[in-house]
N, C-alpha and C positions, 0 to 999 in steps of 0.2 A: 689192881688190874688196869693199869693205865691205858692198855690197848682198847679199852671199852669207850674211852671218851673222845668225842669230837668237839673241838672248840666252837667252830661256826662253819656252817655249810649251807649254801643256797640250794634249795630243792624246788623241783617242778613236778606238777601233776596235770595231766590232760584228761578231760572228760567230755563226752558228747554234749552234755548240758551243764550249765553252771551249778556248782554245789556249794554247800556251806559245811566246812569241816567241823564247825562247832556242833552241828547236828548230824554229822556223818554216822550212819548206822552200820556197825561191823556185821550184823546179822544179814542185812541186805547185801552188803558188799561181798560177803563170803558165799551166801547161798544163791543169790541171783546173778550178780556180776561175775562171780567165780565160774559159774556154769557158762555164761555167755562169752567170757573172755578166755576160758580154758587155762592154759599154762601161765598166763600173765598173772594169775592169782596163786601160783604154785607154792609160794612161801607162806601160806596160811593167812590167818586173819590179821587185819591191821590196815593202816592207810598207806597206800603205795605211792612212792615218789621216785624220781630219778634226778641225777645230778646234771642232766643235759636237757635243755628246753626242747631241742628238736626231737628227742626221743619221746618226751611227754606229749608232743603234738601228734604222735602216732595214735595215741589213745583218745584224742579228741581236741577240738580247737579251743575249748575253754580252759585256759591255763591258770592254775593256782600256783602262786609263788610263796614259798615260806622259807624262813631261815631256821635251821636247826641249831640250837644253842646248848652247849655243855650237856650233851645227852650221853647216856650209857648205851652205846650201840655195839652189838656183837657182830663180829665178822668171822669168816671161816678160820682166820688166823688167831682169833682170841683163844685163850686157854679153855679147854673143854671143862664142863662141869664134872666134879668128882661125884662119887656115890653119895658121900655125906651132903654135898651141896644140893644134889637132886632130891635126896630124901627130904631135906628141909624144905625145898621148894614145893614138893608135892604134898606136904602137910597142909598147904593152903587149898587143896582140892576138897570139895564136899565129900562126905563119906559115901554117899550113894554112888556118885560118879567113880570114885576110887575103887569101891567094892566091885562094881561092874567091870572096870578095867582089870583089876587083879584077878577076877574070875576067868578072864581069858588066858591066864598064865598058869593057874593052879586052883584046885578046889579050896585049898586053904588060903584065907585072905592074906595072912602074913607071908607065906611062901610065894603066893602070886604077886604080892606087892614087891617083895625083894627081887623076884625074877624080872618083873617089869622094869624096876629101876636099873638093874644090871644091864638089861637089854638097851635101855635108853642111853646109859653112860658109855656103853661099848660102841656107840655110833661114830665116835671119833670127834668131829668138830662140833662146836656148840650149836650151830645152825641146824645140823642134822639131828642133834639131840632134842632141840625144841620142836622140830617138825615131828619127831617121834612122840613127844608129849602130846602134840596136837592130834596125831593119828591114834596112838595107843591108849591115851587116857581120855581124850574128849571125843574120839571117833569122828572127828570133823563135824561135830554137832553143836558146839556151844562157843561161838567166837567171843562173846562177851566175857564168859568165865575164863577163857584162855588168856585174853588180853588183861583182865584184872589180875590173874595169877602172875603174868609177866611183870606188870607195873608194880605189883605188890612185892616182887622180888628184885626190884631195881633194874629191870631190863626195859629200857625205853624203846628199843627197836633193834632191827638187824639191818645189815647191808651186805650186798653181794655185788662184786665187780665182774662184769662180763665183757668180753671182746666182741664187738659187732663185726659185720661183714666187711667193713672198711678197715678193720684192724685197730680201731679206736676202742679204748677201754671206757665203759660207762658204768657208773655205780647206781644201783637200785636200792631203795630203802623201803622197809616196811616198818612204819612207826606204830607203836602200841600206846605211847604216852603222848597225848595231844599237847600237854603243857610244855613240851620241849620245842614246840613250833612257834616261832615268832613272826 
């Protein structure tokens, strides 16, 4: 899946106060900043960056610069996960969390799990699939476990390209694996 790899990309992050990415807490970022910033945390837990420094400055004057190296980054154009791949990925979810998620789909654990996986893979692109895992499996409640699941399955992050009001394309990144940042 060569579309997953980025050789090297300069990234920027803006914050109101200086932060240390080594000690960055995804729980705080998702539960507190996500509420404060609203849609700017719409792509789930992780460390948010952009490819444009001027866009990063919108979020705060304290700019963190990092270089993304040889990371497995999913885009909407990446191949979607198959049922088998998603089934394997979700084997890394603790039983209690998976049982709760499966029970939302069927009283039988096995049928509920199968229906859940089918719903996730039918989402189309891999970013929507992962956001459905975040919503339907983790109920937006355990950012650390979601990030660990992604990294454990070789997903270092995601990227989304959006056109701004000036007609310029800007790419936004949500990084799960800090070790790909130099």
